[in-house]
N, CA, C, O and the ligand as a Tripos MOL2 file, in Angstrom:
@<TRIPOS>MOLECULE
protein
  317   315    80     0     0
PROTEIN
NO_CHARGES

@<TRIPOS>ATOM
      1 N          94.1630  123.8830  115.8860 N.3       1 MET1
      2 CA         94.0510  124.6180  114.5880 C.3       1 MET1
      3 C          92.6810  124.5400  113.9380 C.2       1 MET1
      4 O          91.8690  123.7520  114.4230 O.2       1 MET1
      5 N          92.3660  125.2320  112.9560 N.am      2 LYS2
      6 CA         91.0260  125.3610  112.3400 C.3       2 LYS2
      7 C          90.7160  124.2030  111.4930 C.2       2 LYS2
      8 O          91.5240  123.9090  110.6130 O.2       2 LYS2
      9 N          89.6060  123.4810  111.6530 N.am      3 CYS3
     10 CA         89.2150  122.4300  110.8570 C.3       3 CYS3
     11 C          88.7950  122.9730  109.5050 C.2       3 CYS3
     12 O          87.9750  123.8820  109.3780 O.2       3 CYS3
     13 N          89.4470  122.3220  108.4420 N.am      4 GLU4
     14 CA         89.0330  122.7680  107.0330 C.3       4 GLU4
     15 C          87.6390  122.3930  106.6010 C.2       4 GLU4
     16 O          87.0750  122.9280  105.6460 O.2       4 GLU4
     17 N          87.1190  121.4610  107.3400 N.am      5 LEU5
     18 CA         85.7930  120.9500  106.9550 C.3       5 LEU5
     19 C          84.5310  121.6690  107.6020 C.2       5 LEU5
     20 O          83.5200  121.9610  106.9640 O.2       5 LEU5
     21 N          84.7280  121.9150  108.9570 N.am      6 CYS6
     22 CA         83.6230  122.6270  109.6630 C.3       6 CYS6
     23 C          83.9950  123.9470  110.0960 C.2       6 CYS6
     24 O          83.1120  124.7230  110.4630 O.2       6 CYS6
     25 N          85.2090  124.2870  110.0940 N.am      7 GLY7
     26 CA         85.6830  125.6750  110.6160 C.3       7 GLY7
     27 C          85.8560  125.7990  112.0040 C.2       7 GLY7
     28 O          86.2810  126.8700  112.4380 O.2       7 GLY7
     29 N          85.5640  124.7610  112.8660 N.am      8 ALA8
     30 CA         85.7450  124.9200  114.2310 C.3       8 ALA8
     31 C          87.2560  124.8780  114.6700 C.2       8 ALA8
     32 O          88.0860  124.2670  113.9960 O.2       8 ALA8
     33 N          87.5870  125.5580  115.8380 N.am      9 GLN9
     34 CA         88.9190  125.4880  116.1640 C.3       9 GLN9
     35 C          89.1500  124.1690  117.0520 C.2       9 GLN9
     36 O          89.5210  124.2470  118.2230 O.2       9 GLN9
     37 N          88.9340  123.1200  116.4880 N.am     10 ALA10
     38 CA         88.9730  121.8680  117.1720 C.3      10 ALA10
     39 C          89.7750  120.8150  116.5060 C.2      10 ALA10
     40 O          89.6220  119.6380  116.8320 O.2      10 ALA10
     41 N          90.6370  121.1750  115.5740 N.am     11 ALA11
     42 CA         91.4100  120.1550  114.8160 C.3      11 ALA11
     43 C          92.7520  120.0870  115.4020 C.2      11 ALA11
     44 O          93.3640  121.1100  115.7060 O.2      11 ALA11
     45 N          93.2520  118.8450  115.5760 N.am     12 VAL12
     46 CA         94.4910  118.4780  116.1080 C.3      12 VAL12
     47 C          95.3940  117.6110  115.2000 C.2      12 VAL12
     48 O          94.8160  116.8610  114.4140 O.2      12 VAL12
     49 N          96.6650  117.6260  115.2170 N.am     13 ASP13
     50 CA         97.5310  116.7860  114.4500 C.3      13 ASP13
     51 C          97.4340  115.3940  115.2240 C.2      13 ASP13
     52 O          97.4070  115.3050  116.4510 O.2      13 ASP13
     53 N          97.3890  114.3620  114.3680 N.am     14 LYS14
     54 CA         97.5210  112.9830  114.8240 C.3      14 LYS14
     55 C          98.3780  112.1890  113.8760 C.2      14 LYS14
     56 O          98.6750  112.6060  112.7570 O.2      14 LYS14
     57 N          98.7750  110.9970  114.3750 N.am     15 LYS15
     58 CA         99.5330  110.0920  113.4370 C.3      15 LYS15
     59 C          98.6670  108.8090  113.3840 C.2      15 LYS15
     60 O          97.9950  108.3860  114.3240 O.2      15 LYS15
     61 N          98.7670  108.2750  112.2190 N.am     16 THR16
     62 CA         97.9150  107.0540  112.0330 C.3      16 THR16
     63 C          98.7070  106.0550  111.1120 C.2      16 THR16
     64 O          99.6620  106.4220  110.4270 O.2      16 THR16
     65 N          98.3070  104.9540  111.1430 N.am     17 THR17
     66 CA         98.8960  103.8520  110.2530 C.3      17 THR17
     67 C          97.7020  103.2930  109.3700 C.2      17 THR17
     68 O          96.6280  102.9170  109.8380 O.2      17 THR17
     69 N          98.0400  103.2910  108.0420 N.am     18 LYS18
     70 CA         96.9390  102.7610  107.1170 C.3      18 LYS18
     71 C          97.6380  101.8630  106.1780 C.2      18 LYS18
     72 O          98.8350  101.9570  105.9070 O.2      18 LYS18
     73 N          96.7880  100.9510  105.6760 N.am     19 SER19
     74 CA         97.2240  100.0980  104.5440 C.3      19 SER19
     75 C          96.5950  100.4630  103.2620 C.2      19 SER19
     76 O          95.4100  100.7960  103.2680 O.2      19 SER19
     77 N          97.3230  100.4320  102.0750 N.am     20 PHE20
     78 CA         96.8300  100.7540  100.8550 C.3      20 PHE20
     79 C          97.0760   99.6420   99.9870 C.2      20 PHE20
     80 O          98.0530   98.9120  100.1510 O.2      20 PHE20
     81 N          96.1710   99.4660   99.0000 N.am     21 GLY21
     82 CA         96.2780   98.3760   97.9820 C.3      21 GLY21
     83 C          96.0020   97.0760   98.6490 C.2      21 GLY21
     84 O          95.6260   96.9600   99.8160 O.2      21 GLY21
     85 N          96.2220   96.0980   97.8040 N.am     22 ARG22
     86 CA         96.0280   94.7120   98.2800 C.3      22 ARG22
     87 C          96.9220   93.7490   97.5870 C.2      22 ARG22
     88 O          97.4690   94.0600   96.5300 O.2      22 ARG22
     89 N          97.0990   92.5230   98.1780 N.am     23 GLY23
     90 CA         98.0010   91.5870   97.5420 C.3      23 GLY23
     91 C          99.3350   92.0360   97.3220 C.2      23 GLY23
     92 O         100.0040   92.5050   98.2430 O.2      23 GLY23
     93 N          99.7910   91.9140   96.0790 N.am     24 ASP24
     94 CA        101.1940   92.2930   95.8100 C.3      24 ASP24
     95 C         101.4840   93.8560   95.8760 C.2      24 ASP24
     96 O         102.6210   94.2900   96.0590 O.2      24 ASP24
     97 N         100.3700   94.6640   95.7140 N.am     25 SER25
     98 CA        100.5750   96.0780   95.9220 C.3      25 SER25
     99 C         100.3590   96.5950   97.3230 C.2      25 SER25
    100 O         100.4340   97.7960   97.5810 O.2      25 SER25
    101 N         100.0960   95.6960   98.1980 N.am     26 LEU26
    102 CA         99.8050   96.1360   99.6020 C.3      26 LEU26
    103 C         101.0160   96.8360  100.1610 C.2      26 LEU26
    104 O         102.1360   96.3270  100.1190 O.2      26 LEU26
    105 N         100.7710   97.9780  100.6670 N.am     27 VAL27
    106 CA        101.7920   98.6770  101.5440 C.3      27 VAL27
    107 C         101.1390   99.2970  102.7000 C.2      27 VAL27
    108 O         100.0800   99.9200  102.6210 O.2      27 VAL27
    109 N         101.8120   99.1040  103.7890 N.am     28 ILE28
    110 CA        101.3320   99.6950  105.0780 C.3      28 ILE28
    111 C         102.1910  100.9230  105.3990 C.2      28 ILE28
    112 O         103.4170  100.8060  105.4050 O.2      28 ILE28
    113 N         101.6460  102.0120  105.6480 N.am     29 ILE29
    114 CA        102.4270  103.2770  105.9210 C.3      29 ILE29
    115 C         102.0270  103.7090  107.2870 C.2      29 ILE29
    116 O         100.8690  103.9750  107.6100 O.2      29 ILE29
    117 N         103.1700  103.7650  108.1420 N.am     30 GLU30
    118 CA        103.0670  104.1750  109.4620 C.3      30 GLU30
    119 C         103.3980  105.7230  109.5830 C.2      30 GLU30
    120 O         104.0860  106.3390  108.7690 O.2      30 GLU30
    121 N         102.8470  106.2260  110.6440 N.am     31 ASN31
    122 CA        103.0610  107.5740  111.0650 C.3      31 ASN31
    123 C         102.5660  108.6280  110.0990 C.2      31 ASN31
    124 O         103.1270  109.7210  110.0160 O.2      31 ASN31
    125 N         101.4390  108.2760  109.3180 N.am     32 ILE32
    126 CA        100.9450  109.2890  108.4520 C.3      32 ILE32
    127 C         100.2760  110.4530  109.3010 C.2      32 ILE32
    128 O          99.4130  110.2160  110.1470 O.2      32 ILE32
    129 N         100.7060  111.6390  109.0310 N.am     33 PRO33
    130 CA        100.1030  112.8110  109.8070 C.3      33 PRO33
    131 C          98.7460  113.0410  109.2630 C.2      33 PRO33
    132 O          98.5610  113.2390  108.0620 O.2      33 PRO33
    133 N          97.8190  113.0170  110.1200 N.am     34 ILE34
    134 CA         96.3580  113.3120  109.7410 C.3      34 ILE34
    135 C          95.8430  114.4840  110.6990 C.2      34 ILE34
    136 O          96.4040  114.6880  111.7750 O.2      34 ILE34
    137 N          94.8670  115.1660  110.3110 N.am     35 ILE35
    138 CA         94.2100  116.1140  111.0810 C.3      35 ILE35
    139 C          92.9020  115.5210  111.5030 C.2      35 ILE35
    140 O          92.1280  115.0460  110.6720 O.2      35 ILE35
    141 N          92.6370  115.5440  112.8290 N.am     36 HIS36
    142 CA         91.3760  115.0650  113.3370 C.3      36 HIS36
    143 C          90.6030  116.0980  114.0080 C.2      36 HIS36
    144 O          91.1540  116.7810  114.8710 O.2      36 HIS36
    145 N          89.3770  116.2840  113.7000 N.am     37 CYS37
    146 CA         88.5830  117.3800  114.3210 C.3      37 CYS37
    147 C          87.6020  116.7700  115.4120 C.2      37 CYS37
    148 O          86.8210  115.8580  115.1440 O.2      37 CYS37
    149 N          87.7030  117.3100  116.5680 N.am     38 SER38
    150 CA         86.8410  116.7600  117.5090 C.3      38 SER38
    151 C          85.4770  117.4000  117.5990 C.2      38 SER38
    152 O          84.6620  117.0600  118.4560 O.2      38 SER38
    153 N          85.2480  118.3360  116.6950 N.am     39 SER39
    154 CA         83.9750  118.8350  116.5430 C.3      39 SER39
    155 C          83.0600  118.0720  115.5140 C.2      39 SER39
    156 O          81.9270  117.6960  115.8120 O.2      39 SER39
    157 N          83.6100  117.8800  114.3390 N.am     40 CYS40
    158 CA         82.8510  117.1560  113.3880 C.3      40 CYS40
    159 C          83.2810  115.7020  113.1980 C.2      40 CYS40
    160 O          82.7990  114.9720  112.3330 O.2      40 CYS40
    161 N          84.2110  115.3420  114.0610 N.am     41 HIS41
    162 CA         84.7050  113.9420  114.1250 C.3      41 HIS41
    163 C          85.3030  113.4240  112.7420 C.2      41 HIS41
    164 O          85.3460  112.2140  112.5190 O.2      41 HIS41
    165 N          85.7140  114.2580  111.9130 N.am     42 GLU42
    166 CA         86.2490  113.7750  110.6660 C.3      42 GLU42
    167 C          87.8800  113.8190  110.8240 C.2      42 GLU42
    168 O          88.4450  114.5990  111.5920 O.2      42 GLU42
    169 N          88.4630  113.0030  110.1050 N.am     43 SER43
    170 CA         89.8720  113.0090  109.8870 C.3      43 SER43
    171 C          90.2290  113.1330  108.4180 C.2      43 SER43
    172 O          89.6340  112.4760  107.5630 O.2      43 SER43
    173 N          91.1750  113.9550  108.1430 N.am     44 TYR44
    174 CA         91.5920  114.1770  106.8380 C.3      44 TYR44
    175 C          92.9700  114.3480  106.6000 C.2      44 TYR44
    176 O          93.7030  114.6190  107.5500 O.2      44 TYR44
    177 N          93.4350  114.2230  105.4280 N.am     45 LEU45
    178 CA         94.8190  114.4160  105.0520 C.3      45 LEU45
    179 C          95.0670  115.8220  104.3850 C.2      45 LEU45
    180 O          94.1840  116.3230  103.6900 O.2      45 LEU45
    181 N          96.1490  116.3940  104.5770 N.am     46 THR46
    182 CA         96.4380  117.6080  103.7680 C.3      46 THR46
    183 C          96.8360  117.1920  102.3140 C.2      46 THR46
    184 O          97.1840  116.0320  102.0950 O.2      46 THR46
    185 N          96.7890  118.1030  101.3460 N.am     47 ALA47
    186 CA         97.2010  117.7510  100.0840 C.3      47 ALA47
    187 C          98.5330  117.2580   99.9990 C.2      47 ALA47
    188 O          98.8190  116.2880   99.2970 O.2      47 ALA47
    189 N          99.4090  117.9210  100.7230 N.am     48 ASP48
    190 CA        100.8560  117.4500  100.7650 C.3      48 ASP48
    191 C         101.0820  116.0900  101.2160 C.2      48 ASP48
    192 O         101.9550  115.3870  100.7090 O.2      48 ASP48
    193 N         100.2660  115.6690  102.2220 N.am     49 THR49
    194 CA        100.2760  114.2750  102.7890 C.3      49 THR49
    195 C          99.7210  113.3890  101.7690 C.2      49 THR49
    196 O         100.2830  112.3020  101.6350 O.2      49 THR49
    197 N          98.7440  113.6510  101.0460 N.am     50 ALA50
    198 CA         98.1300  112.7780  100.1160 C.3      50 ALA50
    199 C          99.1590  112.5890   98.9340 C.2      50 ALA50
    200 O          99.2880  111.4790   98.4200 O.2      50 ALA50
    201 N          99.8410  113.6050   98.5350 N.am     51 ARG51
    202 CA        100.8900  113.5130   97.4970 C.3      51 ARG51
    203 C         101.9390  112.5850   97.9190 C.2      51 ARG51
    204 O         102.3660  111.7370   97.1350 O.2      51 ARG51
    205 N         102.4050  112.7040   99.1890 N.am     52 GLU52
    206 CA        103.4820  111.8370   99.7370 C.3      52 GLU52
    207 C         103.0420  110.4880   99.7190 C.2      52 GLU52
    208 O         103.8000  109.6280   99.2700 O.2      52 GLU52
    209 N         101.9000  110.1840  100.1550 N.am     53 ILE53
    210 CA        101.3750  108.7970  100.1640 C.3      53 ILE53
    211 C         101.4760  108.2130   98.7270 C.2      53 ILE53
    212 O         102.0030  107.1170   98.5410 O.2      53 ILE53
    213 N         100.9810  108.9350   97.7470 N.am     54 ASP54
    214 CA        101.1210  108.5310   96.3480 C.3      54 ASP54
    215 C         102.5530  108.1650   96.0850 C.2      54 ASP54
    216 O         102.8460  107.0790   95.5860 O.2      54 ASP54
    217 N         103.4590  109.0800   96.4230 N.am     55 ARG55
    218 CA        104.8860  108.8870   96.1090 C.3      55 ARG55
    219 C         105.3840  107.5460   96.8400 C.2      55 ARG55
    220 O         106.0720  106.7380   96.2150 O.2      55 ARG55
    221 N         105.0510  107.3480   98.0590 N.am     56 ILE56
    222 CA        105.4360  106.1590   98.7840 C.3      56 ILE56
    223 C         104.8910  104.9330   98.0820 C.2      56 ILE56
    224 O         105.6010  103.9510   97.8660 O.2      56 ILE56
    225 N         103.5880  105.0100   97.7210 N.am     57 ARG57
    226 CA        103.0060  103.8020   97.1350 C.3      57 ARG57
    227 C         103.6890  103.4250   95.8480 C.2      57 ARG57
    228 O         103.9600  102.2500   95.5980 O.2      57 ARG57
    229 N         103.9780  104.4470   95.0060 N.am     58 LYS58
    230 CA        104.7560  104.2020   93.7350 C.3      58 LYS58
    231 C         106.1430  103.6370   93.9100 C.2      58 LYS58
    232 O         106.6420  102.8310   93.1240 O.2      58 LYS58
    233 N         106.7650  104.1310   95.0440 N.am     59 ASN59
    234 CA        108.1200  103.6860   95.2990 C.3      59 ASN59
    235 C         108.2500  102.7460   96.4160 C.2      59 ASN59
    236 O         109.2450  102.7150   97.1410 O.2      59 ASN59
    237 N         107.1830  101.9460   96.5500 N.am     60 ARG60
    238 CA        107.2390  101.0540   97.8250 C.3      60 ARG60
    239 C         108.3650  100.0220   97.7920 C.2      60 ARG60
    240 O         108.8400   99.5790   98.8370 O.2      60 ARG60
    241 N         108.7910   99.6370   96.5730 N.am     61 ARG61
    242 CA        109.8250   98.7190   96.6330 C.3      61 ARG61
    243 C         111.1760   99.2220   97.1770 C.2      61 ARG61
    244 O         111.9640   98.4240   97.6850 O.2      61 ARG61
    245 N         111.4610  100.5670   97.0750 N.am     62 SER62
    246 CA        112.5860  101.0530   97.4960 C.3      62 SER62
    247 C         112.3260  101.7400   98.9050 C.2      62 SER62
    248 O         113.2010  101.7370   99.7710 O.2      62 SER62
    249 N         111.1530  102.2950   99.0840 N.am     63 ARG63
    250 CA        110.9320  103.0180  100.2640 C.3      63 ARG63
    251 C         110.5350  102.0610  101.4290 C.2      63 ARG63
    252 O         110.7310  102.3840  102.6010 O.2      63 ARG63
    253 N         109.9950  100.9220  101.0860 N.am     64 GLY64
    254 CA        109.5290  100.0100  102.0270 C.3      64 GLY64
    255 C         110.5710   99.1770  102.7200 C.2      64 GLY64
    256 O         111.5560   98.7810  102.0960 O.2      64 GLY64
    257 N         110.3980   98.9180  103.9030 N.am     65 LYS65
    258 CA        111.2280   97.9350  104.6160 C.3      65 LYS65
    259 C         110.4420   96.6440  104.8130 C.2      65 LYS65
    260 O         109.3440   96.6100  105.3690 O.2      65 LYS65
    261 N         111.0670   95.6050  104.3270 N.am     66 ALA66
    262 CA        110.2990   94.3510  104.4700 C.3      66 ALA66
    263 C         110.1770   94.0390  105.9470 C.2      66 ALA66
    264 O         111.1580   93.9700  106.6870 O.2      66 ALA66
    265 N         109.0070   93.8650  106.3150 N.am     67 LYS67
    266 CA        108.7760   93.4650  107.7150 C.3      67 LYS67
    267 C         107.9540   92.3090  107.7080 C.2      67 LYS67
    268 O         107.1770   92.1020  106.7760 O.2      67 LYS67
    269 N         108.0670   91.5070  108.7130 N.am     68 ARG68
    270 CA        107.1750   90.2340  108.8050 C.3      68 ARG68
    271 C         105.8490   90.7110  109.3950 C.2      68 ARG68
    272 O         105.7570   91.1060  110.5570 O.2      68 ARG68
    273 N         104.8410   90.6560  108.5500 N.am     69 VAL69
    274 CA        103.5030   91.1740  109.0530 C.3      69 VAL69
    275 C         102.5140   89.9830  108.9380 C.2      69 VAL69
    276 O         102.4790   89.2510  107.9500 O.2      69 VAL69
    277 N         101.7990   89.8600  109.9070 N.am     70 LEU70
    278 CA        100.6980   88.9980  109.8730 C.3      70 LEU70
    279 C          99.4410   89.7570  109.4480 C.2      70 LEU70
    280 O          99.0290   90.7520  110.0450 O.2      70 LEU70
    281 N          98.8730   89.2250  108.3930 N.am     71 VAL71
    282 CA         97.6440   89.9070  107.8750 C.3      71 VAL71
    283 C          96.4940   88.9580  108.1040 C.2      71 VAL71
    284 O          96.4790   87.8310  107.6110 O.2      71 VAL71
    285 N          95.5880   89.4120  108.8180 N.am     72 ALA72
    286 CA         94.3790   88.6970  109.0770 C.3      72 ALA72
    287 C          93.2630   89.2360  108.1900 C.2      72 ALA72
    288 O          93.2080   90.4300  107.8930 O.2      72 ALA72
    289 N          92.3490   88.3080  107.7590 N.am     73 SER73
    290 CA         91.2550   88.7780  106.9030 C.3      73 SER73
    291 C          89.8910   88.3400  107.5330 C.2      73 SER73
    292 O          89.7290   87.2490  108.0790 O.2      73 SER73
    293 N          88.9780   89.2500  107.4070 N.am     74 PHE74
    294 CA         87.6010   88.8010  107.7760 C.3      74 PHE74
    295 C          87.0840   87.8480  106.8630 C.2      74 PHE74
    296 O          87.1960   88.0200  105.6490 O.2      74 PHE74
    297 N          86.4770   86.7670  107.3980 N.am     75 THR75
    298 CA         85.7780   85.8330  106.5430 C.3      75 THR75
    299 C          84.3640   85.8780  106.5440 C.2      75 THR75
    300 O          83.6860   85.2050  105.7670 O.2      75 THR75
    301 N          83.8420   86.7430  107.4960 N.am     76 LYS76
    302 CA         82.3660   86.8710  107.5430 C.3      76 LYS76
    303 C          81.9760   88.1950  106.8180 C.2      76 LYS76
    304 O          82.7200   89.1760  106.8150 O.2      76 LYS76
    305 N          80.8450   88.1630  106.2470 N.am     77 SER77
    306 CA         80.2750   89.4220  105.6590 C.3      77 SER77
    307 C          79.5670   90.2070  106.7790 C.2      77 SER77
    308 O          79.3270   89.6990  107.8740 O.2      77 SER77
    309 N          79.2660   91.3920  106.4690 N.am     78 ALA78
    310 CA         78.6330   92.1980  107.5130 C.3      78 ALA78
    311 C          77.1880   91.7750  107.7850 C.2      78 ALA78
    312 O          76.6580   91.9410  108.8830 O.2      78 ALA78
    313 N          76.5900   91.2310  106.7530 N.am     79 ALA79
    314 CA         75.1190   90.8700  106.8740 C.3      79 ALA79
    315 C          74.9040   89.7290  107.8450 C.2      79 ALA79
    316 O          73.7670   89.3090  108.0610 O.2      79 ALA79
    317 ZN         85.5830  119.8200  111.8490 Zn       80 ZN80
@<TRIPOS>BOND
     1     1     2 1
     2     2     3 1
     3     3     4 2
     4     3     5 am
     5     5     6 1
     6     6     7 1
     7     7     8 2
     8     7     9 am
     9     9    10 1
    10    10    11 1
    11    11    12 2
    12    11    13 am
    13    13    14 1
    14    14    15 1
    15    15    16 2
    16    15    17 am
    17    17    18 1
    18    18    19 1
    19    19    20 2
    20    19    21 am
    21    21    22 1
    22    22    23 1
    23    23    24 2
    24    23    25 am
    25    25    26 1
    26    26    27 1
    27    27    28 2
    28    27    29 am
    29    29    30 1
    30    30    31 1
    31    31    32 2
    32    31    33 am
    33    33    34 1
    34    34    35 1
    35    35    36 2
    36    35    37 am
    37    37    38 1
    38    38    39 1
    39    39    40 2
    40    39    41 am
    41    41    42 1
    42    42    43 1
    43    43    44 2
    44    43    45 am
    45    45    46 1
    46    46    47 1
    47    47    48 2
    48    47    49 am
    49    49    50 1
    50    50    51 1
    51    51    52 2
    52    51    53 am
    53    53    54 1
    54    54    55 1
    55    55    56 2
    56    55    57 am
    57    57    58 1
    58    58    59 1
    59    59    60 2
    60    59    61 am
    61    61    62 1
    62    62    63 1
    63    63    64 2
    64    63    65 am
    65    65    66 1
    66    66    67 1
    67    67    68 2
    68    67    69 am
    69    69    70 1
    70    70    71 1
    71    71    72 2
    72    71    73 am
    73    73    74 1
    74    74    75 1
    75    75    76 2
    76    75    77 am
    77    77    78 1
    78    78    79 1
    79    79    80 2
    80    79    81 am
    81    81    82 1
    82    82    83 1
    83    83    84 2
    84    83    85 am
    85    85    86 1
    86    86    87 1
    87    87    88 2
    88    87    89 am
    89    89    90 1
    90    90    91 1
    91    91    92 2
    92    91    93 am
    93    93    94 1
    94    94    95 1
    95    95    96 2
    96    95    97 am
    97    97    98 1
    98    98    99 1
    99    99   100 2
   100    99   101 am
   101   101   102 1
   102   102   103 1
   103   103   104 2
   104   103   105 am
   105   105   106 1
   106   106   107 1
   107   107   108 2
   108   107   109 am
   109   109   110 1
   110   110   111 1
   111   111   112 2
   112   111   113 am
   113   113   114 1
   114   114   115 1
   115   115   116 2
   116   115   117 am
   117   117   118 1
   118   118   119 1
   119   119   120 2
   120   119   121 am
   121   121   122 1
   122   122   123 1
   123   123   124 2
   124   123   125 am
   125   125   126 1
   126   126   127 1
   127   127   128 2
   128   127   129 am
   129   129   130 1
   130   130   131 1
   131   131   132 2
   132   131   133 am
   133   133   134 1
   134   134   135 1
   135   135   136 2
   136   135   137 am
   137   137   138 1
   138   138   139 1
   139   139   140 2
   140   139   141 am
   141   141   142 1
   142   142   143 1
   143   143   144 2
   144   143   145 am
   145   145   146 1
   146   146   147 1
   147   147   148 2
   148   147   149 am
   149   149   150 1
   150   150   151 1
   151   151   152 2
   152   151   153 am
   153   153   154 1
   154   154   155 1
   155   155   156 2
   156   155   157 am
   157   157   158 1
   158   158   159 1
   159   159   160 2
   160   159   161 am
   161   161   162 1
   162   162   163 1
   163   163   164 2
   164   163   165 am
   165   165   166 1
   166   166   167 1
   167   167   168 2
   168   167   169 am
   169   169   170 1
   170   170   171 1
   171   171   172 2
   172   171   173 am
   173   173   174 1
   174   174   175 1
   175   175   176 2
   176   175   177 am
   177   177   178 1
   178   178   179 1
   179   179   180 2
   180   179   181 am
   181   181   182 1
   182   182   183 1
   183   183   184 2
   184   183   185 am
   185   185   186 1
   186   186   187 1
   187   187   188 2
   188   187   189 am
   189   189   190 1
   190   190   191 1
   191   191   192 2
   192   191   193 am
   193   193   194 1
   194   194   195 1
   195   195   196 2
   196   195   197 am
   197   197   198 1
   198   198   199 1
   199   199   200 2
   200   199   201 am
   201   201   202 1
   202   202   203 1
   203   203   204 2
   204   203   205 am
   205   205   206 1
   206   206   207 1
   207   207   208 2
   208   207   209 am
   209   209   210 1
   210   210   211 1
   211   211   212 2
   212   211   213 am
   213   213   214 1
   214   214   215 1
   215   215   216 2
   216   215   217 am
   217   217   218 1
   218   218   219 1
   219   219   220 2
   220   219   221 am
   221   221   222 1
   222   222   223 1
   223   223   224 2
   224   223   225 am
   225   225   226 1
   226   226   227 1
   227   227   228 2
   228   227   229 am
   229   229   230 1
   230   230   231 1
   231   231   232 2
   232   231   233 am
   233   233   234 1
   234   234   235 1
   235   235   236 2
   236   235   237 am
   237   237   238 1
   238   238   239 1
   239   239   240 2
   240   239   241 am
   241   241   242 1
   242   242   243 1
   243   243   244 2
   244   243   245 am
   245   245   246 1
   246   246   247 1
   247   247   248 2
   248   247   249 am
   249   249   250 1
   250   250   251 1
   251   251   252 2
   252   251   253 am
   253   253   254 1
   254   254   255 1
   255   255   256 2
   256   255   257 am
   257   257   258 1
   258   258   259 1
   259   259   260 2
   260   259   261 am
   261   261   262 1
   262   262   263 1
   263   263   264 2
   264   263   265 am
   265   265   266 1
   266   266   267 1
   267   267   268 2
   268   267   269 am
   269   269   270 1
   270   270   271 1
   271   271   272 2
   272   271   273 am
   273   273   274 1
   274   274   275 1
   275   275   276 2
   276   275   277 am
   277   277   278 1
   278   278   279 1
   279   279   280 2
   280   279   281 am
   281   281   282 1
   282   282   283 1
   283   283   284 2
   284   283   285 am
   285   285   286 1
   286   286   287 1
   287   287   288 2
   288   287   289 am
   289   289   290 1
   290   290   291 1
   291   291   292 2
   292   291   293 am
   293   293   294 1
   294   294   295 1
   295   295   296 2
   296   295   297 am
   297   297   298 1
   298   298   299 1
   299   299   300 2
   300   299   301 am
   301   301   302 1
   302   302   303 1
   303   303   304 2
   304   303   305 am
   305   305   306 1
   306   306   307 1
   307   307   308 2
   308   307   309 am
   309   309   310 1
   310   310   311 1
   311   311   312 2
   312   311   313 am
   313   313   314 1
   314   314   315 1
   315   315   316 2
@<TRIPOS>SUBSTRUCTURE
     1 MET1         2 RESIDUE 1 A MET
     2 LYS2         6 RESIDUE 1 A LYS
     3 CYS3        10 RESIDUE 1 A CYS
     4 GLU4        14 RESIDUE 1 A GLU
     5 LEU5        18 RESIDUE 1 A LEU
     6 CYS6        22 RESIDUE 1 A CYS
     7 GLY7        26 RESIDUE 1 A GLY
     8 ALA8        30 RESIDUE 1 A ALA
     9 GLN9        34 RESIDUE 1 A GLN
    10 ALA10       38 RESIDUE 1 A ALA
    11 ALA11       42 RESIDUE 1 A ALA
    12 VAL12       46 RESIDUE 1 A VAL
    13 ASP13       50 RESIDUE 1 A ASP
    14 LYS14       54 RESIDUE 1 A LYS
    15 LYS15       58 RESIDUE 1 A LYS
    16 THR16       62 RESIDUE 1 A THR
    17 THR17       66 RESIDUE 1 A THR
    18 LYS18       70 RESIDUE 1 A LYS
    19 SER19       74 RESIDUE 1 A SER
    20 PHE20       78 RESIDUE 1 A PHE
    21 GLY21       82 RESIDUE 1 A GLY
    22 ARG22       86 RESIDUE 1 A ARG
    23 GLY23       90 RESIDUE 1 A GLY
    24 ASP24       94 RESIDUE 1 A ASP
    25 SER25       98 RESIDUE 1 A SER
    26 LEU26      102 RESIDUE 1 A LEU
    27 VAL27      106 RESIDUE 1 A VAL
    28 ILE28      110 RESIDUE 1 A ILE
    29 ILE29      114 RESIDUE 1 A ILE
    30 GLU30      118 RESIDUE 1 A GLU
    31 ASN31      122 RESIDUE 1 A ASN
    32 ILE32      126 RESIDUE 1 A ILE
    33 PRO33      130 RESIDUE 1 A PRO
    34 ILE34      134 RESIDUE 1 A ILE
    35 ILE35      138 RESIDUE 1 A ILE
    36 HIS36      142 RESIDUE 1 A HIS
    37 CYS37      146 RESIDUE 1 A CYS
    38 SER38      150 RESIDUE 1 A SER
    39 SER39      154 RESIDUE 1 A SER
    40 CYS40      158 RESIDUE 1 A CYS
    41 HIS41      162 RESIDUE 1 A HIS
    42 GLU42      166 RESIDUE 1 A GLU
    43 SER43      170 RESIDUE 1 A SER
    44 TYR44      174 RESIDUE 1 A TYR
    45 LEU45      178 RESIDUE 1 A LEU
    46 THR46      182 RESIDUE 1 A THR
    47 ALA47      186 RESIDUE 1 A ALA
    48 ASP48      190 RESIDUE 1 A ASP
    49 THR49      194 RESIDUE 1 A THR
    50 ALA50      198 RESIDUE 1 A ALA
    51 ARG51      202 RESIDUE 1 A ARG
    52 GLU52      206 RESIDUE 1 A GLU
    53 ILE53      210 RESIDUE 1 A ILE
    54 ASP54      214 RESIDUE 1 A ASP
    55 ARG55      218 RESIDUE 1 A ARG
    56 ILE56      222 RESIDUE 1 A ILE
    57 ARG57      226 RESIDUE 1 A ARG
    58 LYS58      230 RESIDUE 1 A LYS
    59 ASN59      234 RESIDUE 1 A ASN
    60 ARG60      238 RESIDUE 1 A ARG
    61 ARG61      242 RESIDUE 1 A ARG
    62 SER62      246 RESIDUE 1 A SER
    63 ARG63      250 RESIDUE 1 A ARG
    64 GLY64      254 RESIDUE 1 A GLY
    65 LYS65      258 RESIDUE 1 A LYS
    66 ALA66      262 RESIDUE 1 A ALA
    67 LYS67      266 RESIDUE 1 A LYS
    68 ARG68      270 RESIDUE 1 A ARG
    69 VAL69      274 RESIDUE 1 A VAL
    70 LEU70      278 RESIDUE 1 A LEU
    71 VAL71      282 RESIDUE 1 A VAL
    72 ALA72      286 RESIDUE 1 A ALA
    73 SER73      290 RESIDUE 1 A SER
    74 PHE74      294 RESIDUE 1 A PHE
    75 THR75      298 RESIDUE 1 A THR
    76 LYS76      302 RESIDUE 1 A LYS
    77 SER77      306 RESIDUE 1 A SER
    78 ALA78      310 RESIDUE 1 A ALA
    79 ALA79      314 RESIDUE 1 A ALA
    80 ZN80       317 GROUP 0 **** ****
């Protein structure tokens, strides 16, 4: 499909997993549909997807399934 950013016919649907927030508000959302362009190498969400992510984050207590997740943190800085 056409990339909304560069206009090339190089965009494809993909699924990704992202985490949002931190600490008590942390939620990990799996299977987020994203659009990835192999021409400009950008990935982006549609407006609908962004809205749905907002909804899931607000309702994470009811939408989320408690999973046992190991969260590792970087302790080194980039410098
Ligand atoms: Zn593009």
